[in-house]
C-alpha positions as CSV (number, residue, x, y, z in Angstrom):
1,M,-45.0,-157.2,48.0
2,A,-42.8,-153.8,50.4
3,L,-43.5,-154.2,54.2
4,N,-44.8,-149.9,52.8
5,D,-47.0,-151.2,50.7
6,M,-48.3,-154.2,52.2
7,Y,-50.0,-151.5,55.0
8,S,-51.2,-149.5,52.9
9,A,-52.8,-152.4,51.3
10,R,-54.5,-153.4,54.8
11,P,-58.3,-152.9,54.5
12,V,-59.6,-149.9,56.5
13,Q,-61.9,-151.1,58.7
14,Q,-58.8,-153.8,60.5
15,E,-57.3,-150.4,61.4
16,P,-60.1,-149.6,64.4
17,A,-59.1,-153.1,65.2
18,V,-55.3,-152.5,65.1
19,G,-56.0,-150.0,67.3
20,A,-58.1,-151.7,70.1
21,G,-55.1,-154.8,70.1
22,V,-52.7,-151.9,70.7
23,Q,-54.8,-150.4,73.2
24,L,-55.1,-153.3,75.0
25,V,-51.1,-154.3,74.9
26,L,-50.5,-150.2,76.7
27,L,-53.1,-151.6,79.4
28,G,-51.2,-154.6,79.1
29,L,-47.6,-152.6,81.0
30,L,-49.1,-150.7,82.9
31,G,-50.8,-153.4,84.2
32,A,-47.5,-154.8,84.6
33,A,-45.5,-151.5,85.2
34,I,-47.9,-149.8,88.0
35,G,-50.0,-152.8,88.8
36,L,-53.8,-150.8,86.6
37,G,-56.2,-151.7,89.6
38,P,-60.0,-153.2,88.4
39,V,-60.8,-149.3,87.6
40,G,-58.2,-148.6,85.8
41,W,-58.3,-151.8,83.8
42,L,-62.5,-151.7,83.4
43,T,-62.4,-148.7,82.1
44,G,-59.7,-148.9,79.4
45,L,-61.2,-151.5,77.9
46,V,-64.5,-149.7,77.6
47,F,-62.5,-147.6,76.2
48,A,-61.2,-149.4,73.9
49,V,-64.3,-151.3,73.0
50,T,-66.0,-148.1,72.4
51,S,-63.5,-146.3,70.6
52,W,-63.4,-149.8,67.9
53,A,-67.6,-149.1,67.8
54,V,-67.5,-145.4,67.0
55,L,-64.1,-145.1,64.0
56,S,-64.9,-148.4,62.6
57,R,-68.9,-147.1,61.4
58,A,-67.5,-143.9,61.2
59,L,-65.7,-144.9,58.6
60,H,-67.6,-147.4,57.0
61,R,-70.2,-143.9,56.1
62,S,-67.4,-141.9,54.9
63,G,-66.6,-144.1,52.6
64,L,-63.6,-144.2,52.6
65,D,-61.1,-146.4,50.7
66,S,-57.8,-145.9,52.7
67,F,-57.0,-145.4,56.4
68,G,-54.0,-142.9,56.1
69,P,-50.7,-142.1,57.7
70,A,-52.3,-138.4,59.6
71,N,-55.7,-141.3,60.8
72,R,-52.9,-143.1,62.1
73,V,-50.7,-141.1,63.9
74,T,-54.6,-139.7,65.6
75,L,-55.3,-143.5,66.5
76,G,-51.8,-143.8,68.1
77,R,-53.0,-140.3,70.2
78,A,-56.2,-142.0,70.9
79,T,-54.3,-144.9,72.5
80,L,-52.3,-143.1,74.5
81,V,-55.5,-140.8,75.6
82,G,-56.6,-144.3,76.4
83,G,-53.5,-144.9,78.9
84,V,-54.2,-142.0,80.3
85,T,-58.0,-142.8,81.1
86,A,-57.2,-145.8,82.0
87,L,-54.9,-144.4,85.4
88,V,-57.2,-141.1,86.3
89,A,-60.3,-143.7,86.7
90,D,-57.5,-145.8,88.8
91,S,-57.0,-143.3,90.3
92,F,-60.4,-142.5,93.0
93,E,-59.0,-145.8,94.2
94,S,-54.8,-146.2,94.0
95,A,-53.0,-142.9,93.7
96,P,-50.4,-143.8,89.8
97,P,-47.4,-142.5,89.2
98,V,-47.7,-138.9,88.7
99,T,-44.6,-139.4,86.2
100,V,-46.1,-142.0,84.0
101,F,-49.5,-139.7,84.2
102,V,-47.8,-136.9,83.5
103,A,-45.2,-139.1,80.6
104,L,-48.2,-140.3,78.3
105,T,-50.3,-137.6,78.5
106,A,-46.8,-135.1,77.6
107,V,-46.6,-137.7,74.6
108,A,-49.9,-137.0,72.8
109,L,-50.3,-133.7,73.4
110,L,-47.0,-133.4,71.5
111,L,-48.6,-135.0,69.1
112,D,-51.0,-132.9,68.8
113,G,-51.0,-130.9,65.3
114,V,-48.2,-134.0,64.1
115,D,-51.0,-135.2,62.6
116,G,-52.8,-132.6,60.5
117,K,-49.1,-131.5,59.0
118,V,-48.4,-135.5,58.0
119,A,-52.1,-134.9,56.5
120,R,-51.6,-131.8,54.6
121,R,-48.3,-133.1,53.7
122,T,-49.4,-136.4,51.8
123,G,-52.2,-134.4,50.5
124,T,-55.2,-136.7,52.2
125,T,-57.2,-134.4,54.6
126,T,-60.2,-135.3,55.1
127,A,-63.1,-134.0,57.4
128,L,-63.2,-137.3,59.0
129,G,-59.4,-136.9,59.6
130,A,-59.7,-133.7,60.9
131,R,-63.4,-134.6,63.9
132,F,-61.2,-137.9,64.7
133,D,-58.4,-135.0,65.8
134,M,-60.6,-133.0,67.4
135,E,-62.7,-135.9,69.6
136,V,-59.2,-137.2,70.5
137,D,-58.3,-133.1,71.9
138,A,-61.4,-132.6,73.5
139,F,-61.4,-136.1,75.1
140,L,-58.6,-135.7,77.0
141,I,-58.8,-132.0,77.6
142,L,-62.0,-133.7,79.9
143,V,-59.9,-136.4,81.6
144,L,-57.3,-134.3,82.7
145,S,-60.0,-131.2,83.8
146,V,-61.5,-134.7,85.9
147,Y,-57.7,-135.6,87.2
148,V,-57.3,-132.1,88.0
149,A,-60.9,-131.7,89.4
150,L,-60.1,-134.3,92.6
151,D,-57.3,-132.1,93.4
152,F,-58.7,-128.3,92.9
153,G,-62.3,-128.8,93.2
154,P,-65.0,-130.0,90.3
155,W,-65.1,-126.7,88.9
156,V,-62.7,-127.8,86.9
157,L,-64.8,-129.6,85.1
158,L,-66.2,-126.7,83.2
159,I,-62.8,-126.6,81.4
160,G,-63.3,-130.1,80.2
161,A,-67.7,-130.1,79.6
162,M,-67.6,-126.8,77.7
163,R,-67.0,-128.1,74.3
164,Y,-69.7,-131.1,74.8
165,V,-72.5,-128.0,76.1
166,F,-71.2,-126.3,73.1
167,V,-72.6,-128.8,70.6
168,A,-75.1,-130.2,73.2
169,A,-76.7,-126.4,72.2
170,A,-76.6,-126.6,68.5
171,R,-78.4,-129.4,68.2
172,V,-81.2,-126.3,70.2
173,W,-80.3,-123.5,68.5
174,P,-78.2,-124.6,65.0
175,W,-76.9,-121.5,64.2
176,L,-74.1,-122.5,66.3
177,T,-74.0,-125.4,63.9
178,A,-72.7,-122.0,60.7
179,P,-68.8,-122.6,60.0
180,L,-66.0,-120.2,61.7
181,P,-63.7,-118.6,60.1
182,P,-60.3,-119.6,60.4
183,S,-58.2,-118.4,64.1
184,T,-55.1,-118.1,64.8
185,A,-56.4,-117.1,68.6
186,R,-58.7,-119.6,69.5
187,K,-56.1,-122.5,68.1
188,T,-53.6,-121.5,69.7
189,V,-56.6,-121.4,73.6
190,A,-57.3,-124.6,71.9
191,A,-53.7,-125.6,72.7
192,L,-52.9,-124.3,76.5
193,Q,-55.2,-125.8,78.3
194,G,-54.1,-129.3,77.8
195,I,-49.9,-127.8,78.9
196,L,-51.9,-125.2,81.3
197,L,-54.7,-128.9,82.6
198,L,-51.0,-130.9,82.6
199,L,-49.0,-128.7,84.4
200,A,-51.4,-128.4,86.9
201,A,-51.7,-132.3,87.4
202,S,-48.1,-132.5,87.8
203,A,-47.0,-131.1,91.4
204,L,-44.3,-129.2,90.8
205,L,-46.6,-126.0,91.7
206,P,-47.6,-124.4,94.8
207,E,-50.9,-125.1,95.7
208,P,-52.0,-121.8,94.8
209,A,-50.2,-121.8,91.8
210,G,-51.5,-124.4,90.4
211,A,-54.7,-123.4,91.2
212,G,-54.3,-120.0,88.8
213,V,-52.9,-122.3,86.0
214,V,-56.2,-124.0,85.8
215,L,-58.1,-120.9,85.9
216,L,-56.2,-119.3,83.6
217,A,-56.9,-122.0,81.3
218,L,-60.6,-122.6,82.2
219,G,-60.5,-117.8,81.5
220,L,-59.6,-118.8,78.1
221,L,-61.2,-121.1,77.1
222,T,-64.8,-118.9,77.7
223,W,-63.4,-115.6,76.3
224,S,-62.7,-118.3,73.3
225,F,-65.7,-119.8,73.4
226,G,-67.6,-116.3,74.0
227,R,-66.1,-114.9,71.0
228,D,-67.5,-117.7,68.4
229,V,-70.4,-117.9,70.2
230,V,-71.1,-113.6,69.3
231,W,-69.8,-114.0,65.3
232,L,-72.2,-116.8,65.0
233,W,-74.7,-114.9,66.9
234,R,-74.3,-111.8,64.7
235,S,-72.9,-113.4,61.5
236,T,-76.3,-115.4,61.2
237,H,-79.3,-112.9,62.6
238,S,-77.7,-109.9,61.3
239,V,-79.7,-108.4,58.5
240,P,-78.8,-107.1,55.2
241,D,-78.7,-104.4,54.3
242,T,-81.3,-103.2,51.7
243,V,-80.1,-102.9,48.6
244,P,-81.2,-99.9,47.3
245,V,-83.3,-100.1,43.1
246,H,-83.0,-97.7,40.8
247,A,-86.6,-96.5,38.8
248,E,-85.6,-97.6,36.0
249,E,-84.1,-100.9,36.9
250,L,-88.2,-101.5,37.9
251,D,-90.2,-102.6,35.5
252,L,-93.5,-99.9,36.1
253,A,-95.2,-100.5,31.7
254,A,-98.8,-100.7,32.5
255,P,-99.7,-104.6,31.5
């Protein structure tokens, strides 16, 4: 059996375990390279175990027979996000090299969108894959906002928390769960969040310019979410036009 066939034949439930194993290897490399502290190690381990448990449960509920190449790309991005998360947690006790933080984050951001292209080209697009990709993106933005908030203040956390607030609000107002139409603007704003936050975190800009970049990210995200909320409200609460009924269409015959 060819190596590719053997890899494809691996039971789908083994994939999250492989991802967790790679996550541990990455943590070990970070520990050896920069001396990752106990908080960073613990956070990275919690991320690995939680990711394994959540993804395993989602795979079981989805009933997928194959994990697919696109999900493997997303799993690789999740591993990088786990490393970034460990570095951010470690930054509360020490000062991990900014270059390592920027490198891991940049690769994770560059790979965003690759999994979608792979899924479309291989015909392996699934609801689980789309949700997996979205959750990894959202968590990376949350982690980046925490890191940037250390320099610019807690208001930056609004960027990372906005998507989770929207999800929580949808539990109270179900109309927020209605499907949204495709939007290039929405995708562009979402992609810019990570880029702008990473730019602010890289310490390449003077502090006022960095704050301006973060404010721009927050403003764009607020506009994007606000526009979607207004659209959802109007689409689910609008009163349908009354269809005129002609007299000849009515059954006016007496019983």
